[in-house]
Predicted model as a PDB file, atoms N, CA, C, CB and O in Angstrom, pLDDT in the B-factor column:
MODEL        1                                                                  
ATOM      1  N   MET A   1      53.701  -4.667  71.478  1.00 67.00           N  
ATOM      2  CA  MET A   1      54.029  -4.336  70.107  1.00 67.00           C  
ATOM      3  C   MET A   1      53.127  -3.214  69.624  1.00 67.00           C  
ATOM      4  CB  MET A   1      53.900  -5.568  69.202  1.00 67.00           C  
ATOM      5  O   MET A   1      51.944  -3.171  69.962  1.00 67.00           O  
ATOM      6  N   LEU A   2      53.676  -2.319  68.844  1.00 78.00           N  
ATOM      7  CA  LEU A   2      52.914  -1.191  68.326  1.00 78.00           C  
ATOM      8  C   LEU A   2      52.053  -1.608  67.148  1.00 78.00           C  
ATOM      9  CB  LEU A   2      53.847  -0.062  67.917  1.00 78.00           C  
ATOM     10  O   LEU A   2      52.420  -2.468  66.348  1.00 78.00           O  
ATOM     11  N   ASP A   3      50.902  -0.971  67.071  1.00 91.00           N  
ATOM     12  CA  ASP A   3      50.117  -1.193  65.860  1.00 91.00           C  
ATOM     13  C   ASP A   3      50.656  -0.287  64.747  1.00 91.00           C  
ATOM     14  CB  ASP A   3      48.596  -0.919  66.119  1.00 91.00           C  
ATOM     15  O   ASP A   3      51.449   0.620  64.997  1.00 91.00           O  
ATOM     16  N   GLU A   4      50.220  -0.545  63.545  1.00 94.00           N  
ATOM     17  CA  GLU A   4      50.766   0.160  62.385  1.00 94.00           C  
ATOM     18  C   GLU A   4      50.469   1.659  62.432  1.00 94.00           C  
ATOM     19  CB  GLU A   4      50.204  -0.435  61.103  1.00 94.00           C  
ATOM     20  O   GLU A   4      51.308   2.468  62.036  1.00 94.00           O  
ATOM     21  N   LYS A   5      49.295   2.029  62.909  1.00 95.00           N  
ATOM     22  CA  LYS A   5      48.916   3.446  62.966  1.00 95.00           C  
ATOM     23  C   LYS A   5      49.821   4.222  63.927  1.00 95.00           C  
ATOM     24  CB  LYS A   5      47.443   3.590  63.396  1.00 95.00           C  
ATOM     25  O   LYS A   5      50.263   5.327  63.616  1.00 95.00           O  
ATOM     26  N   GLU A   6      50.090   3.638  65.090  1.00 93.00           N  
ATOM     27  CA  GLU A   6      50.953   4.293  66.074  1.00 93.00           C  
ATOM     28  C   GLU A   6      52.390   4.385  65.561  1.00 93.00           C  
ATOM     29  CB  GLU A   6      50.915   3.535  67.412  1.00 93.00           C  
ATOM     30  O   GLU A   6      53.058   5.395  65.781  1.00 93.00           O  
ATOM     31  N   ALA A   7      52.869   3.351  64.885  1.00 92.00           N  
ATOM     32  CA  ALA A   7      54.222   3.375  64.337  1.00 92.00           C  
ATOM     33  C   ALA A   7      54.360   4.459  63.269  1.00 92.00           C  
ATOM     34  CB  ALA A   7      54.584   2.004  63.750  1.00 92.00           C  
ATOM     35  O   ALA A   7      55.378   5.148  63.214  1.00 92.00           O  
ATOM     36  N   LYS A   8      53.354   4.612  62.432  1.00 96.00           N  
ATOM     37  CA  LYS A   8      53.391   5.670  61.415  1.00 96.00           C  
ATOM     38  C   LYS A   8      53.382   7.052  62.054  1.00 96.00           C  
ATOM     39  CB  LYS A   8      52.203   5.532  60.457  1.00 96.00           C  
ATOM     40  O   LYS A   8      54.091   7.954  61.607  1.00 96.00           O  
ATOM     41  N   ARG A   9      52.574   7.218  63.105  1.00 96.00           N  
ATOM     42  CA  ARG A   9      52.504   8.508  63.804  1.00 96.00           C  
ATOM     43  C   ARG A   9      53.858   8.848  64.419  1.00 96.00           C  
ATOM     44  CB  ARG A   9      51.408   8.482  64.901  1.00 96.00           C  
ATOM     45  O   ARG A   9      54.321   9.985  64.324  1.00 96.00           O  
ATOM     46  N   ARG A  10      54.485   7.871  65.043  1.00 95.00           N  
ATOM     47  CA  ARG A  10      55.789   8.109  65.658  1.00 95.00           C  
ATOM     48  C   ARG A  10      56.854   8.420  64.603  1.00 95.00           C  
ATOM     49  CB  ARG A  10      56.213   6.892  66.489  1.00 95.00           C  
ATOM     50  O   ARG A  10      57.695   9.296  64.806  1.00 95.00           O  
ATOM     51  N   PHE A  11      56.815   7.711  63.490  1.00 96.00           N  
ATOM     52  CA  PHE A  11      57.770   7.980  62.420  1.00 96.00           C  
ATOM     53  C   PHE A  11      57.586   9.394  61.880  1.00 96.00           C  
ATOM     54  CB  PHE A  11      57.615   6.953  61.288  1.00 96.00           C  
ATOM     55  O   PHE A  11      58.566  10.087  61.610  1.00 96.00           O  
ATOM     56  N   LEU A  12      56.338   9.823  61.722  1.00 97.00           N  
ATOM     57  CA  LEU A  12      56.060  11.174  61.250  1.00 97.00           C  
ATOM     58  C   LEU A  12      56.584  12.209  62.237  1.00 97.00           C  
ATOM     59  CB  LEU A  12      54.557  11.365  61.027  1.00 97.00           C  
ATOM     60  O   LEU A  12      57.207  13.187  61.824  1.00 97.00           O  
ATOM     61  N   LEU A  13      56.343  12.015  63.530  1.00 96.00           N  
ATOM     62  CA  LEU A  13      56.845  12.953  64.537  1.00 96.00           C  
ATOM     63  C   LEU A  13      58.372  12.980  64.560  1.00 96.00           C  
ATOM     64  CB  LEU A  13      56.308  12.582  65.924  1.00 96.00           C  
ATOM     65  O   LEU A  13      58.977  14.044  64.691  1.00 96.00           O  
ATOM     66  N   PHE A  14      58.988  11.812  64.431  1.00 94.00           N  
ATOM     67  CA  PHE A  14      60.446  11.716  64.387  1.00 94.00           C  
ATOM     68  C   PHE A  14      60.996  12.508  63.208  1.00 94.00           C  
ATOM     69  CB  PHE A  14      60.891  10.245  64.295  1.00 94.00           C  
ATOM     70  O   PHE A  14      61.966  13.253  63.349  1.00 94.00           O  
ATOM     71  N   THR A  15      60.375  12.346  62.048  1.00 96.00           N  
ATOM     72  CA  THR A  15      60.808  13.047  60.845  1.00 96.00           C  
ATOM     73  C   THR A  15      60.572  14.550  60.961  1.00 96.00           C  
ATOM     74  CB  THR A  15      60.081  12.496  59.623  1.00 96.00           C  
ATOM     75  O   THR A  15      61.423  15.344  60.559  1.00 96.00           O  
ATOM     76  N   LEU A  16      59.433  14.940  61.503  1.00 97.00           N  
ATOM     77  CA  LEU A  16      59.143  16.367  61.669  1.00 97.00           C  
ATOM     78  C   LEU A  16      60.098  17.032  62.654  1.00 97.00           C  
ATOM     79  CB  LEU A  16      57.707  16.558  62.138  1.00 97.00           C  
ATOM     80  O   LEU A  16      60.448  18.199  62.481  1.00 97.00           O  
ATOM     81  N   ALA A  17      60.521  16.307  63.679  1.00 96.00           N  
ATOM     82  CA  ALA A  17      61.491  16.859  64.630  1.00 96.00           C  
ATOM     83  C   ALA A  17      62.812  17.151  63.926  1.00 96.00           C  
ATOM     84  CB  ALA A  17      61.715  15.884  65.811  1.00 96.00           C  
ATOM     85  O   ALA A  17      63.402  18.212  64.129  1.00 96.00           O  
ATOM     86  N   ARG A  18      63.273  16.226  63.109  1.00 96.00           N  
ATOM     87  CA  ARG A  18      64.506  16.453  62.342  1.00 96.00           C  
ATOM     88  C   ARG A  18      64.347  17.583  61.350  1.00 96.00           C  
ATOM     89  CB  ARG A  18      64.919  15.186  61.609  1.00 96.00           C  
ATOM     90  O   ARG A  18      65.214  18.450  61.244  1.00 96.00           O  
ATOM     91  N   LEU A  19      63.236  17.578  60.619  1.00 97.00           N  
ATOM     92  CA  LEU A  19      62.996  18.605  59.615  1.00 97.00           C  
ATOM     93  C   LEU A  19      62.887  19.990  60.256  1.00 97.00           C  
ATOM     94  CB  LEU A  19      61.726  18.287  58.827  1.00 97.00           C  
ATOM     95  O   LEU A  19      63.402  20.968  59.715  1.00 97.00           O  
ATOM     96  N   GLY A  20      62.224  20.069  61.395  1.00 97.00           N  
ATOM     97  CA  GLY A  20      62.120  21.343  62.104  1.00 97.00           C  
ATOM     98  C   GLY A  20      63.478  21.884  62.511  1.00 97.00           C  
ATOM     99  O   GLY A  20      63.734  23.082  62.387  1.00 97.00           O  
ATOM    100  N   GLY A  21      64.347  21.015  62.995  1.00 97.00           N  
ATOM    101  CA  GLY A  21      65.697  21.434  63.352  1.00 97.00           C  
ATOM    102  C   GLY A  21      66.484  21.918  62.154  1.00 97.00           C  
ATOM    103  O   GLY A  21      67.226  22.896  62.244  1.00 97.00           O  
ATOM    104  N   LEU A  22      66.322  21.235  61.031  1.00 97.00           N  
ATOM    105  CA  LEU A  22      67.018  21.668  59.813  1.00 97.00           C  
ATOM    106  C   LEU A  22      66.494  23.004  59.310  1.00 97.00           C  
ATOM    107  CB  LEU A  22      66.875  20.616  58.720  1.00 97.00           C  
ATOM    108  O   LEU A  22      67.271  23.829  58.829  1.00 97.00           O  
ATOM    109  N   ILE A  23      65.197  23.229  59.414  1.00 98.00           N  
ATOM    110  CA  ILE A  23      64.631  24.512  59.000  1.00 98.00           C  
ATOM    111  C   ILE A  23      65.185  25.638  59.860  1.00 98.00           C  
ATOM    112  CB  ILE A  23      63.096  24.481  59.086  1.00 98.00           C  
ATOM    113  O   ILE A  23      65.550  26.692  59.338  1.00 98.00           O  
ATOM    114  N   VAL A  24      65.250  25.428  61.171  1.00 98.00           N  
ATOM    115  CA  VAL A  24      65.826  26.439  62.062  1.00 98.00           C  
ATOM    116  C   VAL A  24      67.301  26.667  61.730  1.00 98.00           C  
ATOM    117  CB  VAL A  24      65.669  26.012  63.540  1.00 98.00           C  
ATOM    118  O   VAL A  24      67.771  27.805  61.745  1.00 98.00           O  
ATOM    119  N   PHE A  25      68.029  25.593  61.432  1.00 98.00           N  
ATOM    120  CA  PHE A  25      69.435  25.714  61.044  1.00 98.00           C  
ATOM    121  C   PHE A  25      69.580  26.598  59.810  1.00 98.00           C  
ATOM    122  CB  PHE A  25      70.043  24.328  60.776  1.00 98.00           C  
ATOM    123  O   PHE A  25      70.412  27.506  59.797  1.00 98.00           O  
ATOM    124  N   PHE A  26      68.783  26.345  58.776  1.00 98.00           N  
ATOM    125  CA  PHE A  26      68.889  27.123  57.550  1.00 98.00           C  
ATOM    126  C   PHE A  26      68.411  28.569  57.739  1.00 98.00           C  
ATOM    127  CB  PHE A  26      68.088  26.453  56.445  1.00 98.00           C  
ATOM    128  O   PHE A  26      68.920  29.474  57.078  1.00 98.00           O  
ATOM    129  N   ILE A  27      67.459  28.791  58.616  1.00 97.00           N  
ATOM    130  CA  ILE A  27      67.072  30.170  58.946  1.00 97.00           C  
ATOM    131  C   ILE A  27      68.253  30.888  59.594  1.00 97.00           C  
ATOM    132  CB  ILE A  27      65.832  30.192  59.894  1.00 97.00           C  
ATOM    133  O   ILE A  27      68.511  32.052  59.287  1.00 97.00           O  
ATOM    134  N   GLY A  28      68.971  30.208  60.489  1.00 97.00           N  
ATOM    135  CA  GLY A  28      70.155  30.799  61.112  1.00 97.00           C  
ATOM    136  C   GLY A  28      71.226  31.140  60.092  1.00 97.00           C  
ATOM    137  O   GLY A  28      71.856  32.194  60.180  1.00 97.00           O  
ATOM    138  N   ILE A  29      71.438  30.262  59.129  1.00 97.00           N  
ATOM    139  CA  ILE A  29      72.416  30.539  58.069  1.00 97.00           C  
ATOM    140  C   ILE A  29      71.967  31.746  57.249  1.00 97.00           C  
ATOM    141  CB  ILE A  29      72.601  29.298  57.150  1.00 97.00           C  
ATOM    142  O   ILE A  29      72.785  32.593  56.889  1.00 97.00           O  
ATOM    143  N   ALA A  30      70.677  31.824  56.955  1.00 97.00           N  
ATOM    144  CA  ALA A  30      70.158  32.964  56.190  1.00 97.00           C  
ATOM    145  C   ALA A  30      70.324  34.263  56.965  1.00 97.00           C  
ATOM    146  CB  ALA A  30      68.678  32.750  55.838  1.00 97.00           C  
ATOM    147  O   ALA A  30      70.655  35.294  56.381  1.00 97.00           O  
ATOM    148  N   ILE A  31      70.100  34.224  58.264  1.00 97.00           N  
ATOM    149  CA  ILE A  31      70.270  35.429  59.084  1.00 97.00           C  
ATOM    150  C   ILE A  31      71.742  35.847  59.101  1.00 97.00           C  
ATOM    151  CB  ILE A  31      69.757  35.186  60.533  1.00 97.00           C  
ATOM    152  O   ILE A  31      72.056  37.037  59.047  1.00 97.00           O  
ATOM    153  N   ALA A  32      72.621  34.886  59.176  1.00 97.00           N  
ATOM    154  CA  ALA A  32      74.052  35.200  59.278  1.00 97.00           C  
ATOM    155  C   ALA A  32      74.614  35.795  57.989  1.00 97.00           C  
ATOM    156  CB  ALA A  32      74.832  33.949  59.639  1.00 97.00           C  
ATOM    157  O   ALA A  32      75.469  36.679  58.034  1.00 97.00           O  
ATOM    158  N   TYR A  33      74.137  35.313  56.841  1.00 96.00           N  
ATOM    159  CA  TYR A  33      74.804  35.679  55.592  1.00 96.00           C  
ATOM    160  C   TYR A  33      73.956  36.438  54.590  1.00 96.00           C  
ATOM    161  CB  TYR A  33      75.303  34.469  54.949  1.00 96.00           C  
ATOM    162  O   TYR A  33      74.409  36.683  53.472  1.00 96.00           O  
ATOM    163  N   SER A  34      72.747  36.816  54.952  1.00 95.00           N  
ATOM    164  CA  SER A  34      71.927  37.581  54.011  1.00 95.00           C  
ATOM    165  C   SER A  34      71.317  38.779  54.720  1.00 95.00           C  
ATOM    166  CB  SER A  34      70.818  36.695  53.394  1.00 95.00           C  
ATOM    167  O   SER A  34      71.596  39.036  55.891  1.00 95.00           O  
ATOM    168  N   ASP A  35      70.492  39.497  54.004  1.00 93.00           N  
ATOM    169  CA  ASP A  35      69.889  40.721  54.539  1.00 93.00           C  
ATOM    170  C   ASP A  35      68.513  40.463  55.149  1.00 93.00           C  
ATOM    171  CB  ASP A  35      69.775  41.770  53.442  1.00 93.00           C  
ATOM    172  O   ASP A  35      67.627  41.312  55.045  1.00 93.00           O  
ATOM    173  N   VAL A  36      68.322  39.320  55.776  1.00 91.00           N  
ATOM    174  CA  VAL A  36      67.011  38.973  56.334  1.00 91.00           C  
ATOM    175  C   VAL A  36      66.643  39.896  57.487  1.00 91.00           C  
ATOM    176  CB  VAL A  36      67.000  37.517  56.806  1.00 91.00           C  
ATOM    177  O   VAL A  36      65.555  40.472  57.485  1.00 91.00           O  
ATOM    178  N   LEU A  37      67.520  40.047  58.467  1.00 91.00           N  
ATOM    179  CA  LEU A  37      67.213  40.896  59.624  1.00 91.00           C  
ATOM    180  C   LEU A  37      67.824  42.288  59.526  1.00 91.00           C  
ATOM    181  CB  LEU A  37      67.696  40.232  60.886  1.00 91.00           C  
ATOM    182  O   LEU A  37      67.209  43.274  59.933  1.00 91.00           O  
ATOM    183  N   ARG A  38      69.019  42.361  58.991  1.00 92.00           N  
ATOM    184  CA  ARG A  38      69.645  43.668  58.785  1.00 92.00           C  
ATOM    185  C   ARG A  38      70.604  43.583  57.613  1.00 92.00           C  
ATOM    186  CB  ARG A  38      70.385  44.143  60.064  1.00 92.00           C  
ATOM    187  O   ARG A  38      71.064  42.504  57.240  1.00 92.00           O  
ATOM    188  N   GLU A  39      70.889  44.716  57.051  1.00 94.00           N  
ATOM    189  CA  GLU A  39      71.733  44.763  55.862  1.00 94.00           C  
ATOM    190  C   GLU A  39      73.148  44.269  56.192  1.00 94.00           C  
ATOM    191  CB  GLU A  39      71.781  46.200  55.290  1.00 94.00           C  
ATOM    192  O   GLU A  39      73.740  44.668  57.195  1.00 94.00           O  
ATOM    193  N   GLY A  40      73.665  43.410  55.345  1.00 92.00           N  
ATOM    194  CA  GLY A  40      75.000  42.865  55.556  1.00 92.00           C  
ATOM    195  C   GLY A  40      75.019  41.597  56.389  1.00 92.00           C  
ATOM    196  O   GLY A  40      76.089  41.038  56.631  1.00 92.00           O  
ATOM    197  N   GLY A  41      73.872  41.133  56.828  1.00 94.00           N  
ATOM    198  CA  GLY A  41      73.804  39.924  57.648  1.00 94.00           C  
ATOM    199  C   GLY A  41      74.059  40.218  59.116  1.00 94.00           C  
ATOM    200  O   GLY A  41      74.458  41.323  59.483  1.00 94.00           O  
ATOM    201  N   TRP A  42      73.825  39.218  59.944  1.00 95.00           N  
ATOM    202  CA  TRP A  42      74.028  39.353  61.379  1.00 95.00           C  
ATOM    203  C   TRP A  42      74.638  38.042  61.873  1.00 95.00           C  
ATOM    204  CB  TRP A  42      72.678  39.687  62.130  1.00 95.00           C  
ATOM    205  O   TRP A  42      73.936  37.190  62.417  1.00 95.00           O  
ATOM    206  N   PRO A  43      75.944  37.887  61.682  1.00 96.00           N  
ATOM    207  CA  PRO A  43      76.596  36.597  61.952  1.00 96.00           C  
ATOM    208  C   PRO A  43      76.458  36.114  63.402  1.00 96.00           C  
ATOM    209  CB  PRO A  43      78.055  36.698  61.607  1.00 96.00           C  
ATOM    210  O   PRO A  43      76.310  34.914  63.632  1.00 96.00           O  
ATOM    211  N   GLN A  44      76.503  37.008  64.363  1.00 96.00           N  
ATOM    212  CA  GLN A  44      76.437  36.593  65.759  1.00 96.00           C  
ATOM    213  C   GLN A  44      75.109  35.902  66.074  1.00 96.00           C  
ATOM    214  CB  GLN A  44      76.632  37.799  66.677  1.00 96.00           C  
ATOM    215  O   GLN A  44      75.087  34.845  66.704  1.00 96.00           O  
ATOM    216  N   VAL A  45      74.026  36.493  65.641  1.00 97.00           N  
ATOM    217  CA  VAL A  45      72.702  35.919  65.895  1.00 97.00           C  
ATOM    218  C   VAL A  45      72.478  34.693  65.019  1.00 97.00           C  
ATOM    219  CB  VAL A  45      71.596  36.964  65.642  1.00 97.00           C  
ATOM    220  O   VAL A  45      71.936  33.689  65.481  1.00 97.00           O  
ATOM    221  N   GLY A  46      72.890  34.770  63.766  1.00 97.00           N  
ATOM    222  CA  GLY A  46      72.687  33.663  62.842  1.00 97.00           C  
ATOM    223  C   GLY A  46      73.391  32.390  63.270  1.00 97.00           C  
ATOM    224  O   GLY A  46      72.834  31.299  63.147  1.00 97.00           O  
ATOM    225  N   VAL A  47      74.610  32.518  63.772  1.00 97.00           N  
ATOM    226  CA  VAL A  47      75.362  31.342  64.206  1.00 97.00           C  
ATOM    227  C   VAL A  47      74.705  30.702  65.427  1.00 97.00           C  
ATOM    228  CB  VAL A  47      76.819  31.722  64.524  1.00 97.00           C  
ATOM    229  O   VAL A  47      74.655  29.476  65.531  1.00 97.00           O  
ATOM    230  N   ILE A  48      74.212  31.506  66.333  1.00 98.00           N  
ATOM    231  CA  ILE A  48      73.525  30.969  67.513  1.00 98.00           C  
ATOM    232  C   ILE A  48      72.270  30.209  67.099  1.00 98.00           C  
ATOM    233  CB  ILE A  48      73.160  32.104  68.496  1.00 98.00           C  
ATOM    234  O   ILE A  48      72.024  29.101  67.576  1.00 98.00           O  
ATOM    235  N   ILE A  49      71.484  30.801  66.216  1.00 98.00           N  
ATOM    236  CA  ILE A  49      70.252  30.142  65.766  1.00 98.00           C  
ATOM    237  C   ILE A  49      70.570  28.879  64.977  1.00 98.00           C  
ATOM    238  CB  ILE A  49      69.408  31.101  64.907  1.00 98.00           C  
ATOM    239  O   ILE A  49      69.894  27.862  65.136  1.00 98.00           O  
ATOM    240  N   ALA A  50      71.588  28.933  64.133  1.00 98.00           N  
ATOM    241  CA  ALA A  50      71.984  27.747  63.366  1.00 98.00           C  
ATOM    242  C   ALA A  50      72.456  26.632  64.299  1.00 98.00           C  
ATOM    243  CB  ALA A  50      73.096  28.103  62.358  1.00 98.00           C  
ATOM    244  O   ALA A  50      72.136  25.466  64.072  1.00 98.00           O  
ATOM    245  N   ALA A  51      73.202  26.968  65.329  1.00 98.00           N  
ATOM    246  CA  ALA A  51      73.662  25.962  66.287  1.00 98.00           C  
ATOM    247  C   ALA A  51      72.486  25.338  67.034  1.00 98.00           C  
ATOM    248  CB  ALA A  51      74.649  26.585  67.284  1.00 98.00           C  
ATOM    249  O   ALA A  51      72.459  24.126  67.249  1.00 98.00           O  
ATOM    250  N   LEU A  52      71.524  26.156  67.427  1.00 98.00           N  
ATOM    251  CA  LEU A  52      70.337  25.619  68.104  1.00 98.00           C  
ATOM    252  C   LEU A  52      69.551  24.694  67.187  1.00 98.00           C  
ATOM    253  CB  LEU A  52      69.435  26.760  68.591  1.00 98.00           C  
ATOM    254  O   LEU A  52      69.037  23.666  67.628  1.00 98.00           O  
ATOM    255  N   GLY A  53      69.457  25.053  65.922  1.00 98.00           N  
ATOM    256  CA  GLY A  53      68.769  24.195  64.961  1.00 98.00           C  
ATOM    257  C   GLY A  53      69.483  22.866  64.767  1.00 98.00           C  
ATOM    258  O   GLY A  53      68.843  21.818  64.677  1.00 98.00           O  
ATOM    259  N   ALA A  54      70.804  22.910  64.702  1.00 97.00           N  
ATOM    260  CA  ALA A  54      71.577  21.669  64.543  1.00 97.00           C  
ATOM    261  C   ALA A  54      71.427  20.779  65.776  1.00 97.00           C  
ATOM    262  CB  ALA A  54      73.072  21.986  64.297  1.00 97.00           C  
ATOM    263  O   ALA A  54      71.258  19.566  65.654  1.00 97.00           O  
ATOM    264  N   ILE A  55      71.488  21.379  66.952  1.00 97.00           N  
ATOM    265  CA  ILE A  55      71.309  20.619  68.191  1.00 97.00           C  
ATOM    266  C   ILE A  55      69.915  20.012  68.240  1.00 97.00           C  
ATOM    267  CB  ILE A  55      71.544  21.516  69.422  1.00 97.00           C  
ATOM    268  O   ILE A  55      69.750  18.849  68.607  1.00 97.00           O  
ATOM    269  N   ASP A  56      68.917  20.798  67.872  1.00 96.00           N  
ATOM    270  CA  ASP A  56      67.545  20.300  67.853  1.00 96.00           C  
ATOM    271  C   ASP A  56      67.391  19.155  66.869  1.00 96.00           C  
ATOM    272  CB  ASP A  56      66.577  21.422  67.504  1.00 96.00           C  
ATOM    273  O   ASP A  56      66.734  18.159  67.172  1.00 96.00           O  
ATOM    274  N   SER A  57      67.983  19.287  65.710  1.00 96.00           N  
ATOM    275  CA  SER A  57      67.885  18.249  64.686  1.00 96.00           C  
ATOM    276  C   SER A  57      68.536  16.948  65.143  1.00 96.00           C  
ATOM    277  CB  SER A  57      68.530  18.725  63.390  1.00 96.00           C  
ATOM    278  O   SER A  57      68.082  15.864  64.775  1.00 96.00           O  
ATOM    279  N   LEU A  58      69.580  17.048  65.930  1.00 95.00           N  
ATOM    280  CA  LEU A  58      70.280  15.852  66.385  1.00 95.00           C  
ATOM    281  C   LEU A  58      69.645  15.214  67.621  1.00 95.00           C  
ATOM    282  CB  LEU A  58      71.713  16.190  66.678  1.00 95.00           C  
ATOM    283  O   LEU A  58      69.540  13.990  67.697  1.00 95.00           O  
ATOM    284  N   PHE A  59      69.225  16.024  68.582  1.00 97.00           N  
ATOM    285  CA  PHE A  59      68.818  15.478  69.868  1.00 97.00           C  
ATOM    286  C   PHE A  59      67.309  15.345  70.085  1.00 97.00           C  
ATOM    287  CB  PHE A  59      69.373  16.318  70.932  1.00 97.00           C  
ATOM    288  O   PHE A  59      66.891  14.540  70.918  1.00 97.00           O  
ATOM    289  N   ALA A  60      66.491  16.094  69.378  1.00 95.00           N  
ATOM    290  CA  ALA A  60      65.040  15.973  69.559  1.00 95.00           C  
ATOM    291  C   ALA A  60      64.537  14.578  69.214  1.00 95.00           C  
ATOM    292  CB  ALA A  60      64.317  17.004  68.703  1.00 95.00           C  
ATOM    293  O   ALA A  60      63.731  14.033  69.969  1.00 95.00           O  
ATOM    294  N   PRO A  61      64.975  13.969  68.106  1.00 94.00           N  
ATOM    295  CA  PRO A  61      64.518  12.596  67.830  1.00 94.00           C  
ATOM    296  C   PRO A  61      64.973  11.592  68.898  1.00 94.00           C  
ATOM    297  CB  PRO A  61      65.029  12.149  66.466  1.00 94.00           C  
ATOM    298  O   PRO A  61      64.240  10.660  69.226  1.00 94.00           O  
ATOM    299  N   LEU A  62      66.173  11.784  69.433  1.00 95.00           N  
ATOM    300  CA  LEU A  62      66.644  10.888  70.488  1.00 95.00           C  
ATOM    301  C   LEU A  62      65.793  11.012  71.744  1.00 95.00           C  
ATOM    302  CB  LEU A  62      68.103  11.180  70.819  1.00 95.00           C  
ATOM    303  O   LEU A  62      65.476  10.013  72.389  1.00 95.00           O  
ATOM    304  N   LEU A  63      65.426  12.242  72.088  1.00 95.00           N  
ATOM    305  CA  LEU A  63      64.573  12.450  73.256  1.00 95.00           C  
ATOM    306  C   LEU A  63      63.174  11.882  73.037  1.00 95.00           C  
ATOM    307  CB  LEU A  63      64.485  13.935  73.585  1.00 95.00           C  
ATOM    308  O   LEU A  63      62.574  11.325  73.957  1.00 95.00           O  
ATOM    309  N   LEU A  64      62.661  12.024  71.826  1.00 95.00           N  
ATOM    310  CA  LEU A  64      61.366  11.418  71.516  1.00 95.00           C  
ATOM    311  C   LEU A  64      61.426   9.904  71.687  1.00 95.00           C  
ATOM    312  CB  LEU A  64      60.932  11.775  70.084  1.00 95.00           C  
ATOM    313  O   LEU A  64      60.545   9.312  72.310  1.00 95.00           O  
ATOM    314  N   LYS A  65      62.452   9.285  71.140  1.00 94.00           N  
ATOM    315  CA  LYS A  65      62.582   7.830  71.235  1.00 94.00           C  
ATOM    316  C   LYS A  65      62.719   7.381  72.677  1.00 94.00           C  
ATOM    317  CB  LYS A  65      63.779   7.349  70.428  1.00 94.00           C  
ATOM    318  O   LYS A  65      62.122   6.383  73.079  1.00 94.00           O  
ATOM    319  N   ARG A  66      63.498   8.106  73.451  1.00 95.00           N  
ATOM    320  CA  ARG A  66      63.663   7.754  74.857  1.00 95.00           C  
ATOM    321  C   ARG A  66      62.325   7.825  75.594  1.00 95.00           C  
ATOM    322  CB  ARG A  66      64.689   8.683  75.525  1.00 95.00           C  
ATOM    323  O   ARG A  66      62.010   6.958  76.409  1.00 95.00           O  
ATOM    324  N   GLY A  67      61.548   8.858  75.301  1.00 95.00           N  
ATOM    325  CA  GLY A  67      60.229   8.970  75.940  1.00 95.00           C  
ATOM    326  C   GLY A  67      59.284   7.860  75.500  1.00 95.00           C  
ATOM    327  O   GLY A  67      58.525   7.331  76.312  1.00 95.00           O  
ATOM    328  N   TRP A  68      59.324   7.512  74.239  1.00 93.00           N  
ATOM    329  CA  TRP A  68      58.475   6.434  73.753  1.00 93.00           C  
ATOM    330  C   TRP A  68      58.881   5.098  74.339  1.00 93.00           C  
ATOM    331  CB  TRP A  68      58.519   6.368  72.243  1.00 93.00           C  
ATOM    332  O   TRP A  68      58.022   4.275  74.656  1.00 93.00           O  
ATOM    333  N   ASP A  69      60.179   4.868  74.490  1.00 92.00           N  
ATOM    334  CA  ASP A  69      60.637   3.618  75.087  1.00 92.00           C  
ATOM    335  C   ASP A  69      60.143   3.479  76.529  1.00 92.00           C  
ATOM    336  CB  ASP A  69      62.165   3.539  75.043  1.00 92.00           C  
ATOM    337  O   ASP A  69      59.739   2.397  76.954  1.00 92.00           O  
ATOM    338  N   LYS A  70      60.181   4.595  77.280  1.00 93.00           N  
ATOM    339  CA  LYS A  70      59.680   4.564  78.664  1.00 93.00           C  
ATOM    340  C   LYS A  70      58.178   4.317  78.694  1.00 93.00           C  
ATOM    341  CB  LYS A  70      60.009   5.883  79.389  1.00 93.00           C  
ATOM    342  O   LYS A  70      57.679   3.589  79.553  1.00 93.00           O  
ATOM    343  N   ALA A  71      57.466   4.918  77.764  1.00 89.00           N  
ATOM    344  CA  ALA A  71      55.998   4.759  77.730  1.00 89.00           C  
ATOM    345  C   ALA A  71      55.582   3.356  77.319  1.00 89.00           C  
ATOM    346  CB  ALA A  71      55.378   5.770  76.770  1.00 89.00           C  
ATOM    347  O   ALA A  71      54.515   2.889  77.717  1.00 89.00           O  
ATOM    348  N   ASP A  72      56.396   2.685  76.540  1.00 88.00           N  
ATOM    349  CA  ASP A  72      56.060   1.343  76.064  1.00 88.00           C  
ATOM    350  C   ASP A  72      56.316   0.261  77.106  1.00 88.00           C  
ATOM    351  CB  ASP A  72      56.845   1.034  74.817  1.00 88.00           C  
ATOM    352  O   ASP A  72      55.800  -0.848  76.967  1.00 88.00           O  
ATOM    353  N   LYS A  73      57.083   0.544  78.127  1.00 82.00           N  
ATOM    354  CA  LYS A  73      57.396  -0.482  79.141  1.00 82.00           C  
ATOM    355  C   LYS A  73      56.283  -0.664  80.112  1.00 82.00           C  
ATOM    356  CB  LYS A  73      58.650  -0.131  79.890  1.00 82.00           C  
ATOM    357  O   LYS A  73      56.387  -1.486  81.023  1.00 82.00           O  
TER     358      LYS A  73                                                      
ENDMDL                                                                          
END                                                                             
């Protein structure tokens, strides 16, 4: 069984993994539809970055949990 300190640390890492993916997603949206990198936006690059952020937001926490489950056995 995990102690409270370790559980809080894991919850924080889990949350930061999701938040990091969302930040990358929103950066991709900003690149696609605003003048962040070039005037008029850059949809090709922005969509790729947004997709990577969404994938990261969805799968990074699952990979963390899978690794923690293996380490706890």
